[in-house]
C-alpha positions in Angstrom: 25.3 78.5 -139.7 24.6 81.3 -137.3 24.7 80.9 -133.5 20.9 80.4 -133.2 20.8 77.9 -136.0 23.7 76.0 -134.4 21.8 75.8 -131.1 18.6 74.7 -133.1 20.6 72.1 -135.0 23.6 71.2 -132.8 24.3 68.0 -134.9 23.3 69.6 -138.2 20.2 69.3 -140.2 19.0 65.9 -141.3 20.4 64.8 -144.6 18.5 61.9 -146.1 21.0 59.4 -147.4 20.8 58.3 -151.0 21.7 54.7 -150.1 21.2 53.0 -146.8 23.3 49.9 -146.2 22.5 46.9 -144.0 25.3 48.2 -141.7 23.6 51.6 -141.5 20.3 50.0 -140.7 21.9 48.1 -137.8 23.5 51.4 -136.5 20.1 53.1 -136.7 18.4 50.2 -134.8 21.1 50.4 -132.2 20.4 54.1 -131.7 16.6 53.3 -131.3 17.5 50.7 -128.7 19.9 52.9 -126.7 17.9 56.1 -126.8 15.8 55.5 -123.6 18.8 54.8 -121.4 20.6 57.8 -122.9 17.7 60.1 -122.0 17.3 58.5 -118.6 21.0 59.0 -117.9 20.9 62.7 -118.9 17.7 63.6 -116.9 18.3 61.5 -113.8 20.1 64.2 -112.0 18.0 67.1 -113.2 16.2 69.1 -110.6 12.7 70.4 -111.2 14.4 73.8 -112.1 16.8 72.1 -114.5 13.8 70.5 -116.3 12.6 74.0 -117.2 15.9 75.0 -118.9 15.9 75.4 -122.6 18.7 74.7 -125.2 18.2 78.1 -126.9 16.0 81.2 -126.7 12.5 80.2 -127.7 13.4 76.5 -127.6 11.7 73.8 -125.7 12.5 73.0 -122.1 14.0 69.6 -121.2 10.6 68.6 -119.9 9.0 69.5 -123.3 11.8 67.7 -125.2 11.2 64.4 -123.3 7.5 64.6 -123.8 8.0 65.5 -127.5 10.2 62.5 -128.0 7.5 60.2 -126.5 4.9 61.8 -128.8 7.0 61.7 -131.9 8.3 58.2 -131.4 4.8 56.8 -130.7 3.7 58.3 -134.0 6.8 56.9 -135.8 6.2 53.4 -134.4 2.6 53.5 -135.6 3.7 54.8 -139.0 6.1 51.9 -139.3 3.3 49.4 -138.5 1.0 51.1 -141.0 3.6 50.9 -143.8 4.2 47.2 -143.0 0.5 46.3 -143.0 -0.9 48.6 -145.8 0.1 49.4 -149.3 1.9 52.8 -149.1 -0.5 54.4 -146.7 -0.9 58.2 -146.3 0.1 58.9 -142.7 -1.5 61.6 -140.5 0.7 64.4 -139.6 0.3 66.3 -136.3 1.3 69.7 -135.0 4.2 69.0 -132.8 4.6 72.6 -131.7 1.0 72.7 -130.5 1.3 69.3 -128.8 4.4 70.7 -126.9 2.2 73.4 -125.4 -0.6 71.2 -124.1 -0.9 70.9 -120.4 0.5 67.3 -120.2 3.9 68.6 -121.4 4.0 71.2 -118.7 2.4 69.5 -115.8 3.6 65.9 -116.1 6.9 64.8 -114.8 9.2 63.7 -117.8 9.7 60.3 -116.0 6.2 59.4 -117.2 7.1 60.0 -120.9 10.4 58.2 -120.3 8.4 55.1 -119.4 6.5 55.5 -122.7 9.8 55.9 -124.6 11.2 52.8 -122.9 8.1 50.8 -123.9 7.8 52.1 -127.4 11.5 51.8 -128.2 11.6 48.2 -126.9 8.7 47.2 -129.1 10.2 49.3 -132.0 13.6 47.5 -131.6 11.9 44.1 -131.6 9.9 45.0 -134.7 13.0 46.5 -136.5 15.1 43.5 -135.8 12.5 41.2 -137.3 12.3 43.0 -140.6 13.8 41.8 -143.8 15.8 44.1 -146.1 12.7 44.1 -148.4 10.5 45.3 -145.5 12.7 48.4 -145.2 11.8 49.3 -148.8 8.1 49.6 -147.9 6.8 53.2 -148.0 4.3 55.6 -146.7 3.2 59.0 -148.0 3.7 62.0 -145.8 1.1 64.6 -147.0 3.0 67.6 -145.7 5.9 66.7 -148.0 3.8 65.2 -150.7 6.3 62.3 -151.2 6.9 58.7 -150.3 9.4 57.7 -147.6 10.9 54.2 -147.3 11.1 52.7 -143.9 14.9 52.7 -144.3 14.9 56.5 -144.8 12.5 57.0 -141.9 14.7 54.9 -139.6 17.7 56.9 -140.6 15.7 60.1 -139.8 14.7 58.8 -136.4 18.3 57.9 -135.6 19.1 61.5 -136.3 16.0 62.7 -134.3 17.3 60.8 -131.2 20.8 62.3 -131.5 19.3 65.8 -132.3 17.2 65.9 -129.1 19.9 64.3 -126.9 22.1 67.2 -128.0 19.3 69.6 -127.1 19.0 68.1 -123.6 22.8 68.3 -123.1 22.8 72.0 -124.2 19.9 72.8 -121.9 21.6 71.0 -118.9 24.8 73.0 -119.5 23.0 76.3 -120.0 
């Protein structure tokens, strides 16, 4: 990886596991549960100037990262509920790069999105802990990829997503 790619993917690119064990599911659920407090701890001492720092040239600011996680994880939670209540639904993608440029990501304090993250993650954790192993085999279709994703694979991806953006925030703070 080159330096820019290392900054873009500080924990590496997501690799979808071939098999996801019950232990791995529990690890992923724990990451979903811990994510809000990890974000809060990182940004609690950030000044308004710090919140404008980016993790790489052309990357999102800390402020944008926190708002992005709220947006992304709200969508993920809804997608889980769709897959649990419908037969392999096709989910609606969204343009995360465009969402990150909307006024609410630049003008709203990230503490507002942190409240959203706390609420969504709490509900997500409760939902995840209530699922059976069979529930994690339920799927949805992502039209951008043209393929089916099991909830187990999606949960694994969001475990990575949490760690990925925590690493971005740490890089930005230390820049």
